[in-house]
C-alpha positions, 0 to 999 in steps of 0.5 A: 258410879251411882251410890244407892240406898234400897228401902225395903228388903222384900222386892228389894232383894231383887233390886239388889241382885240387879245392882250387884250385877251392874258393879260398873254403874252402881254401888249399894251403900245402904239397905233400909229395913225394919227386919234387921235379921232379913236385911243381914241375910241379904247382905251376906258378905257385902259391905253396906249399911244396914239401918231401920232409919230412912231419914238417916239415910236421906241425910247422907250426902253421898247417896245419889239415889233412893230406891223405894221397895216399900208397901204401896201406902208408903210410896207417895210420902217417902218419894216426896221426902227423898225428893225434898232431901235432893235425892233421885228416886226409883219407885216400885209400882204403884207410883202413887195411888191417886192422881192427886199423889202423882201431881204432887210427885211431878211438882216436887221433881220440878221444885227440887230438880230431881227425877223419879223413875217408875219401876216397870221392869217387864219391858226389859227382856229379849222378846220386847227388844225384838218387838221394838226393833221390828216396830222401828223397822216398820214391820208391824203396821197399825195395832189392831187387837191385843189380849192379856191374861194375868193368871196367878195363884195367890192364897192364904200364905201370900195374904199372911202379910198383914198389909196385903189384900187391904185397901189401907195397906195394899191400896188395891188388888189384882188390877193394881199390884198384878196386872199393872205390868201387863197394862203398861206393855199394852200402852207401851207398844199399842198406844194410849187408851181412849176408854175402858169398861171393867168388871171386878170381883173378889171370888178366890181369897177372903180379902177386901180387894178384888182378885178377878177382873175383866177389862176391855180397852179402846185405844186412841188409834182405834185398836181394841184390847182385853185383859183377863185377871185372876189370883185363883189360877192353878199356877202363875201364868202370864200370856200376851198377844199383840196383833198388828196389821202385818204381824202378830206377836205371841208370848209364852207363859212366863209370869214375872218376865214375860220378855224372857219367854219364847215368843212367836212373830208371825207375818200375816203374809207368809211371804214377809216371814223371811224379812221378819226372821232377818230383822229379829236376828239383827235385833240388839241384845240388851240386859233383861228385867231389873238389870235392863231397867237399872241400866236405862236409869243409869244412862239417863242420870248420866245424860246418855240416850236411854229407854228409861221409864219416864214419870209420865208413864207412871202417871199414866198407869195410875190414871188408867187404874183410876179409870178401871176402878171407876168403870167397875164401880159405876158400870159406865165406860170411862173416857181418858184423860181424866179431868182434875174434877173427876170423882176419884182424883183424890183416890180410889180407897172405898 
């Protein structure tokens, strides 16, 4: 049983619901938020501490895990504070907003012998469990092409929160805050990125950061991919298609949990379809979304085999965002990995 403190009652509400669905693994001991009324509503009939003071929570010896659900500009400093206090950390995306920040976190985990888990809950869901099962069974073949659509609707109500849409508060736009999950899924299933070319613009809302983008990727294995992003769609939809040598996997349009939508897995050779169907029928059943993510964290902290998200994957996501912003601003195709001498190594904030 792990005792958890959640920092932030915004997206933290979804984390809380997942913890409460896993009472054999976690006990929520504290919820930290400036808005005590909002926090009280979340607590309801449950028994945990509500406080605006995260330093006080860090000093509590019985807290095992700090779950950071704060605005992006706070992720790095609060993660470093939690690690220094001897706590393991879950951190919502983005893990940091510079490669230098990611390096600081990595150094701190080694110094304090603690673990940081970047949040990529999209990886957990029936469709991705099935796709992973097909991959392990050797039924996919080489990655060829992928396409991703992050077409969501964001208007003035969304940006009424003062830190949103600003470089100082949100630290980035649709590339950082919305499509980062789709890009993580791309690299998770089709391998690391070799180079990226991007165009970003602001066309939907009067904000500082980008709300539309078009990106192309070349993968290390030779596959190519595209990502099309807008916050000006009529409704929230995410659509993914991964084309492999032997099979094409296509999602539905569920926006925030694409792994729970109805996917099609179509063999290129129709004669192979029965084999695909038999493999899909034998895929394991695992909890989706935040429940799946947190179950993997618990397993990893207990020293059991797990499919938890390692710090290196969070670092790779920040490197990719850095490359995308550099390409969009310079007009150049950007190769990865990025060196420590890269002009945006210390951050992409204009």
